[in-house]
Each structure stands twice: as structure tokens, then as C-alpha cells.
C-alpha positions in Angstrom: -22.5 85.2 -99.9 -20.6 86.9 -97.1 -18.5 89.8 -98.4 -15.3 90.6 -96.6 -13.6 94.0 -96.7 -10.0 95.0 -96.6 -8.7 98.0 -94.8 -6.0 99.5 -96.9 -3.1 101.2 -95.3 -3.0 103.8 -98.0 -4.3 104.6 -101.5 -3.5 102.2 -104.2 -2.8 103.9 -107.5 -4.1 102.3 -110.7 -2.0 103.4 -113.5 -3.2 103.4 -117.1 -0.8 101.6 -119.4 -0.2 103.0 -122.8 -0.8 99.6 -124.5 -3.0 98.4 -127.2 -4.3 95.0 -128.1 -2.1 93.4 -130.7 -2.8 91.2 -133.6 -2.6 87.4 -133.4 0.4 86.5 -131.3 2.8 83.5 -131.9 4.9 83.4 -128.7 8.5 82.2 -128.9 9.5 80.3 -125.8 13.1 79.0 -125.4 15.5 78.1 -122.7 17.6 81.2 -123.5 16.1 84.7 -124.0 16.5 86.2 -127.4 19.0 89.1 -127.5 16.2 91.6 -128.2 14.6 90.8 -124.9 15.6 92.2 -121.5 17.9 89.6 -119.8 15.5 89.6 -116.8 12.7 87.9 -118.7 12.3 85.2 -121.4 9.5 86.8 -123.4 7.3 89.8 -123.2 3.9 88.3 -124.1 2.2 90.0 -121.1 3.4 93.5 -122.0 0.0 94.5 -123.3 -3.6 93.3 -123.1 -4.4 90.1 -125.0 -7.5 88.4 -126.2 -8.6 85.1 -124.7 -7.6 83.2 -127.8 -4.1 84.7 -127.7 -3.7 83.8 -124.0 -4.9 80.2 -124.6 -2.6 79.8 -127.6 0.3 81.2 -125.6 -0.2 78.8 -122.6 -0.7 75.8 -124.9 2.6 76.6 -126.7 4.4 77.1 -123.3 3.2 73.7 -122.1 3.8 71.8 -125.3 7.4 70.9 -124.4 7.7 67.0 -124.4 9.1 67.2 -120.8 5.7 68.3 -119.7 4.0 65.2 -121.2 1.2 63.8 -119.1 -1.7 61.4 -119.4 -4.0 64.3 -118.8 -3.8 67.1 -121.3 -4.0 70.6 -119.7 -7.2 72.5 -120.4 -7.3 76.2 -120.1 -10.0 78.6 -118.8 -9.7 82.3 -119.4 -11.7 83.9 -116.6 -10.6 87.5 -117.3 -8.7 89.0 -120.3 -7.8 92.2 -118.6 -6.5 92.0 -116.0 -5.4 88.4 -116.9 -6.8 85.6 -114.8 -6.5 82.1 -116.1 -7.0 78.5 -114.7 -4.9 75.6 -116.1 -6.5 72.3 -115.2 -4.2 69.2 -114.9 -1.2 71.6 -114.3 0.1 69.0 -111.8 -0.8 65.3 -111.7 -2.7 63.9 -108.7 0.5 62.0 -107.6 2.6 65.2 -107.6 -0.1 67.0 -105.6 0.0 64.1 -103.1 3.8 64.2 -103.0 3.8 67.9 -102.1 1.3 67.4 -99.3 3.2 64.5 -97.9 6.5 66.5 -98.0 4.8 69.4 -96.2 3.5 67.1 -93.5 6.8 65.3 -93.1 8.6 68.5 -92.3 6.7 68.8 -89.0 6.8 72.6 -89.5 3.2 73.4 -90.3 2.5 76.7 -88.4 -0.3 79.3 -88.3 -0.2 81.3 -91.6 1.1 84.9 -91.5 0.4 88.1 -93.5 2.6 90.9 -94.8 6.4 91.2 -94.9 6.6 91.2 -91.1 5.1 87.7 -91.1 2.5 88.4 -88.4 -0.5 86.3 -87.6 -3.9 87.9 -88.2 -7.6 87.0 -87.8 -8.0 87.5 -91.5 -5.9 84.4 -92.3 -6.5 81.3 -90.2 -4.9 78.5 -92.2 -1.6 76.7 -91.6 1.6 77.1 -93.7 4.9 75.5 -94.3 7.7 76.5 -96.8 9.5 73.7 -98.8 12.5 73.9 -101.1 13.1 72.1 -104.3 15.5 69.5 -102.9 12.8 68.3 -100.5 10.4 67.4 -103.3 12.5 67.8 -106.5 10.3 66.4 -109.4 7.0 68.2 -108.7 8.7 71.5 -107.6 11.1 71.6 -110.6 8.2 70.9 -113.0 6.0 73.5 -111.4 8.7 76.2 -111.5 9.6 75.4 -115.2 5.9 75.7 -116.2 5.4 78.9 -114.4 8.6 80.3 -115.9 7.5 79.4 -119.4 4.1 81.0 -119.0 5.1 84.2 -117.2 8.4 84.7 -119.0 10.3 85.2 -115.7 13.2 82.9 -114.7 12.8 80.3 -111.9 15.5 82.2 -109.9 13.0 85.0 -109.4 10.6 82.7 -107.5 10.1 82.3 -103.8 10.3 78.9 -102.3 7.0 77.0 -102.4 4.4 77.9 -99.8 2.1 75.0 -98.9 -1.1 75.9 -97.1 -3.7 73.8 -95.3 -7.3 75.0 -94.7 -9.4 73.1 -92.2 -13.2 73.5 -92.4 -14.1 77.1 -91.6 -10.6 78.5 -92.1 -10.1 81.3 -94.6 -7.9 84.1 -96.0 -10.0 87.2 -96.2 -9.7 89.9 -98.9 -6.1 90.8 -99.8 -3.7 91.4 -102.6 -0.6 89.3 -102.9 1.6 92.4 -103.7 1.6 95.4 -101.4 3.2 98.7 -102.3 5.3 98.5 -99.2 7.1 95.5 -100.7 9.0 97.9 -103.0 11.2 98.7 -100.0 12.4 95.1 -99.8 15.5 93.8 -101.5 13.4 91.3 -103.4 11.0 94.0 -104.5 7.4 93.0 -105.0 5.3 90.0 -106.1 4.8 90.5 -109.8 2.7 87.3 -110.4 1.0 84.5 -108.5 0.6 80.8 -109.4 -1.8 79.2 -106.9 -2.3 75.4 -107.2 -5.1 73.3 -105.6 -3.4 70.2 -104.2 -6.6 68.8 -102.6 -10.1 70.1 -103.0 -12.7 70.2 -100.1 -16.0 68.5 -100.4 -17.8 71.9 -100.4 -16.7 75.5 -100.4 -13.2 76.8 -100.4 -13.5 78.9 -103.6 -11.1 81.6 -104.5 -13.1 84.8 -105.0 -12.1 87.9 -107.1 -14.8 90.4 -106.3 -13.5 93.2 -108.5 -13.6 91.1 -111.7 -16.8 90.3 -113.5 -17.9 87.3 -115.5 -20.9 86.5 -117.7 -22.4 84.2 -115.0 -21.7 86.3 -111.9 -21.9 90.1 -111.6 -20.5 89.9 -108.1 -17.0 88.8 -109.1 -15.2 85.7 -110.4 -15.4 82.6 -108.3 -12.8 79.8 -108.9 -13.9 76.4 -107.7 -11.0 74.2 -106.2 -10.0 71.3 -108.3 -7.0 69.1 -107.6 -4.1 69.8 -109.9 -5.5 73.0 -111.3 -3.4 76.2 -111.3 -4.7 79.8 -111.0 -2.3 82.3 -112.6 -2.6 86.1 -112.4 -0.5 89.3 -112.3 -0.5 91.3 -109.0 0.9 94.6 -110.3 -0.1 97.2 -112.8 3.4 97.1 -114.3 4.4 93.9 -116.3 7.7 92.9 -118.0 8.0 94.4 -121.5 5.7 97.3 -120.9 7.0 100.8 -121.8 9.8 101.9 -119.4 9.6 98.7 -117.4 12.7 97.9 -115.3 13.4 95.5 -112.5 13.9 98.3 -110.0 10.9 100.4 -110.8 8.1 101.0 -108.3 5.5 98.3 -108.6 1.9 99.4 -107.9 -0.6 96.8 -106.6 -3.4 96.3 -109.0 -6.6 96.7 -106.9 -8.6 94.6 -109.4 -6.7 91.5 -108.2 -8.1 91.7 -104.7 -9.1 88.2 -103.8 -10.1 85.9 -100.9 -9.8 82.2 -100.0 -13.3 81.4 -98.9 -13.9 78.9 -96.0 -14.4 75.3 -96.9 -17.7 74.0 -95.4 -16.7 70.4 -95.5 -13.3 68.7 -95.9 -9.7 70.1 -96.0 -8.4 72.3 -98.7 -4.7 72.2 -99.6 -3.0 74.8 -101.9 0.5 75.8 -102.8 1.7 79.3 -103.9 4.6 80.2 -106.1 5.2 83.9 -106.2 7.5 85.6 -108.8 9.6 88.7 -108.3 11.3 91.1 -110.8 14.7 90.1 -109.4 16.5 87.0 -108.1 14.9 86.0 -104.9 17.5 83.7 -103.3 17.2 79.9 -103.1 17.8 79.8 -99.3 15.1 82.3 -98.5 11.8 80.8 -97.4 9.5 83.6 -98.8 7.8 86.7 -97.7 
């Protein structure tokens, strides 16, 4: 497999969190945060490392609300306990995936994808992108945001608008982290977490590769195979809501273990969408970083 490299502008500091694995966790998810929790997040499940069983139980409870009912029950894969990396299959229905793709095409605004807060094109990212807002595709986007909020514990107001991305055969996004330390200088701060959803899977290729993580089947990293309707969720920063001394205005360090790449599809198109979550309100009228 071709291995890409990323030239980092500066050192990325990996901080050790003074956290220990807790006992069996029974998360409480509600529409209003309990008084004991920081008003900026709904629950603090991710404040310390969790076992795979705890993560699976948490996600199942978060998605058990009747409003999320679907013919296809979500199934959950825990690809890494620490740092957390999970895949939720049947996160969106095939019809909702198609609706998002059609909305993206109907805008007529698909453009070459950019990188960084300066939104510059680069040879490391060769796909096409468009941003869509909830009013353009209300049902899928509202459901998506609610599910992500339930799982992460962060309110929907902290999310960027939806980024929809098309990869033609051979196009890719080389090694990168979704959060960069330079994002701390922005009003919206950094990208705490990512929810990436496969809207259409290619015939072959197009995997999402996390080379710094290990799995029982692959010592060279974790490879996520695209599957329509599946969501990949992970945290981009060392600091997470609920950890000791966490605050919305603290400096967020990119977690180098979450380095990843969108590998080129060898046959067929790949469509994905990204929902990124910040520690503060992002602003509904802002397209995204």
C-alpha cells in the first residue's frame, strides 16, 4: 500500500491525560443538560478512556430514541478504544444519503476541495466540495446533527454546516488531521470531533486509513472500508469535554494518533459528508472552515 507523509508546520504535543478507565457506565442522554454538567455539553462520557463495551452501550443508548427509528438497526464497530474510533453502520438510510447527494448536485456549487483555515487548494486533496445548510435538506441534516450531538455530548449549535465531498476515481485526500493547532487562533476555536458519513461507496478502493492506530488484523494501521450510510466518529484533540480543567477557551492540541487519509478509489465514485464539532457555537450562516 502506498504510504503518504504529512509535513507538519510545527511539533504536535501529545499531552497525557490524568484519567483512568472507569467502571461500567450507564450514560444519561437528555434534551437538557443536567445542572451538574458544564452548560457547553450534554454529557461527559468521553472525559476518560472507555472500554469497547462501554462505548457500544453508550452509542446504543444515544440512538435508542424513537425518533431515530429505522428499518435497519444500527450496528457498531469499535476500531480503537483509545483514542476512540468507531463506525456506526446504518447511521443514515440509503434514501437520506441519496437526498444529500442530490441536494449537493442541485446547488451547482461543487468546487475543488481546499485545505486549512485559508481554504487553499492543494495537491494533497483532489476531490470536489460543496457546503449545504439544514434548510436545503432539512430531514437528513437535522437527524444527522441530533445523532452526532447525542453521541458526542456537544450541542448542534457547535457544528459546522455539512460539507459534502465527491471523489472521482483516483482522487484522494492525503495524510492530515482534521484539527490543526493554528485553529486555536480562530473565533470558532478548533475541531474537537469528526463525524464522516459515506453517502455512496465506490466499487473498489476509497478506504479511510488511520496509520497510527493498530488493529488485530493490520499492524500498519486501521483501514475503514466505505459503506453507504455508515458513520465514522472520532475525536481530533487530546482534550475532551469533561476532562480535568477542560474549558471551551482552552488551547486544543491536535492528537497525532488521529492522522488519516482518504485513499483513492480505483473504480467508481465515492461520496462522503463531514460534520465537524467545535467547543463553542459555530454560527448557522457560516459555511465551515
